[in-house]
C-alpha positions in Angstrom: -137.6 22.4 -14.1 -138.6 18.8 -12.8 -136.6 15.6 -12.7 -138.2 12.3 -12.6 -136.7 8.6 -13.4 -139.2 6.9 -16.2 -138.9 3.2 -15.8 -141.1 -0.2 -16.4 -139.1 -1.9 -14.2 -140.1 -2.3 -10.6 -137.1 -3.0 -9.1 -135.5 -0.2 -10.4 -138.4 2.2 -9.3 -138.1 0.8 -6.1 -134.3 1.7 -5.6 -134.8 5.2 -6.7 -137.6 5.7 -4.8 -135.5 4.4 -1.7 -133.2 7.5 -2.5 -136.1 10.0 -2.7 -136.7 10.2 -6.4 -139.6 10.9 -8.2 -140.4 8.0 -10.5 -143.2 7.5 -13.2 -143.8 4.0 -14.6 -144.1 3.3 -18.3 -145.2 0.6 -20.2 -143.4 -2.3 -21.5 -144.4 -1.7 -25.2 -142.0 1.5 -25.1 -139.3 0.4 -28.0 -136.5 2.7 -27.0 -135.6 5.4 -24.6 -137.0 8.4 -26.4 -141.0 6.7 -26.6 -140.4 6.2 -22.9 -139.8 9.9 -22.4 -142.7 10.8 -24.6 -145.0 8.5 -22.2 -143.6 9.9 -19.0 -144.1 13.5 -20.6 -147.5 12.7 -20.9 -148.3 11.3 -17.4 -146.8 14.6 -16.0 -149.2 16.1 -17.4 -147.6 19.8 -17.3 -146.4 21.8 -20.5 -142.4 21.6 -21.2 -140.5 23.4 -23.8 -137.6 20.7 -23.6 -137.1 17.7 -22.4 -133.7 16.1 -21.6 -133.1 12.0 -21.4 -130.2 11.2 -19.3 -129.9 7.5 -19.8 -129.3 5.2 -16.8 -126.5 3.6 -18.0 -124.6 7.2 -18.0 -124.5 7.6 -14.3 -121.2 10.2 -14.4 -122.9 12.5 -16.8 -121.7 16.1 -15.4 -124.3 18.5 -15.3 -122.6 21.2 -17.4 -123.3 18.7 -20.5 -126.6 18.5 -19.5 -126.6 22.1 -19.7 -125.0 22.1 -23.2 -127.5 20.0 -24.8 -130.3 22.0 -23.4 -128.5 25.4 -24.8 -127.4 24.0 -28.0 -130.9 23.0 -28.9 -132.0 26.6 -27.4 -130.1 27.9 -29.8 -130.7 26.0 -33.0 -134.2 26.8 -34.0 -133.9 24.6 -36.9 -133.1 21.5 -34.6 -135.6 19.2 -32.9 -133.1 16.9 -30.7 -129.7 18.0 -29.4 -126.8 15.6 -28.2 -123.5 15.4 -27.2 -120.1 13.2 -28.3 -116.5 13.4 -27.0 -113.3 12.1 -28.4 -113.4 8.2 -28.9 -110.6 6.2 -27.2 -108.6 4.1 -30.3 -109.4 1.0 -28.1 -113.1 1.5 -28.5 -113.0 1.7 -32.4 -114.1 -1.7 -33.1 -116.4 -2.2 -29.7 -120.3 -1.9 -31.4 -121.6 -1.1 -27.8 -119.7 2.4 -28.4 -121.8 4.5 -30.7 -119.9 6.8 -33.1 -121.1 10.1 -34.5 -119.6 12.2 -37.5 -120.9 15.7 -37.6 -121.2 18.3 -40.2 -119.2 21.7 -40.5 -122.4 23.3 -38.7 -122.1 21.0 -35.4 -125.2 18.7 -36.8 -125.3 15.3 -36.6 -124.8 13.4 -40.5 -125.0 10.0 -39.0 -124.2 7.2 -35.9 -123.0 4.0 -36.2 -122.1 1.0 -34.0 -119.2 0.9 -36.6 -116.4 3.1 -36.9 -117.1 6.1 -39.0 -115.3 7.6 -40.8 -113.6 4.3 -42.2 -110.7 5.1 -44.3 -109.5 2.9 -47.2 -106.8 1.2 -45.0 -108.7 -0.5 -43.0 -107.4 0.8 -39.9 -107.7 3.3 -37.3 -106.0 6.3 -38.1 -104.5 7.9 -34.6 -104.6 11.4 -35.9 -108.5 11.5 -36.8 -110.7 13.1 -34.0 -113.2 10.1 -34.0 -116.5 11.0 -31.6 -118.0 8.7 -29.3 -121.7 9.2 -28.6 -122.8 10.0 -25.1 -126.0 8.9 -23.4 -128.1 12.2 -23.3 -130.5 13.8 -25.6 -132.6 17.2 -25.5 -135.4 17.0 -27.1 -138.2 19.6 -28.4 -141.0 18.8 -26.3 -143.5 19.4 -29.5 -141.4 16.7 -31.6 -141.3 14.2 -28.8 -144.7 13.8 -28.8 -144.6 13.0 -32.7 -141.7 10.7 -32.6 -143.3 7.5 -31.7 -145.7 8.4 -34.9 -142.9 8.1 -37.0 -142.3 5.1 -39.3 -139.2 2.6 -38.1 -136.4 3.2 -40.6 -134.0 1.1 -42.3 -131.1 2.4 -40.9 -132.3 2.5 -37.8 -133.5 -1.0 -37.2 -130.2 -2.3 -39.3 -128.1 -0.3 -36.9 -130.7 -0.6 -33.7 -130.1 3.3 -32.6 -133.2 5.4 -32.2 -131.4 8.7 -33.0 -131.3 7.6 -36.9 -134.9 7.8 -37.0 -134.8 11.5 -36.5 -132.1 11.7 -39.2 -133.8 9.2 -41.5 -137.3 11.6 -41.4 -135.2 14.8 -42.5 -135.3 16.4 -38.8 -131.8 18.2 -37.7 -129.8 17.3 -34.5 -127.5 19.7 -33.1 -124.4 18.2 -31.4 -122.0 19.3 -28.9 -118.5 18.2 -28.4 -117.4 17.5 -24.5 -114.5 16.6 -22.8 -116.0 13.5 -21.1 -113.7 10.5 -20.1 -116.0 8.1 -18.1 -117.5 5.2 -20.2 -121.4 4.2 -20.1 -122.4 1.3 -18.7 -122.6 -0.7 -21.9 -122.0 -4.4 -20.8 -121.7 -6.0 -17.3 -117.6 -5.7 -17.4 -118.3 -2.2 -17.4 -120.0 -2.2 -14.1 -116.8 -2.6 -11.8 -114.8 0.2 -14.0 -117.7 2.8 -13.3 -118.0 1.9 -9.7 -114.0 2.6 -9.4 -114.7 5.6 -10.8 -117.4 6.8 -8.7 -115.0 5.6 -5.4 -112.6 7.7 -6.9 -114.7 10.6 -7.2 -116.5 10.1 -3.9 -119.9 9.4 -5.3 -120.6 6.5 -3.8 
């Protein structure tokens, strides 16, 4: 196993090298994190079966979630991608920065959206429905990761600005695990103070 930080920003790279991280500089032409992972994989020049992308805006992802998405992908030979969801808080239902997900009975992703899904005919949040919040972690089959940049952009991907929709629109399967995770990602400048407070409370700062 090898952990690296992939970035196109020298300030981020310098900061990460400061605490001992291995850094791979990627090009500014990467359109999303999946393409950045693919470029980093090529530059590593080593063979891996699975690549995990932990987005930089998810600093409090627990190791058990990382292990979970990897094991889910390994256990689903018909999937090329795995990810995680947790319970959506009611106050985040209308926030487009909190991506929602719906999953089928076998644990495969049906759709992701910046809007509330499912959306009932009353137009209100159902307090009894288990809505899911998508977390910023993905596990890829390394062979699929290499072809992802070659897949054409898709209408839903472009409309929602969600890279994982390109995977679904091209007919690939995505396994989803459900986890208990209460820490938000850093989606807006206002989130920084919340995450810093959580890190201080957990003695992580």
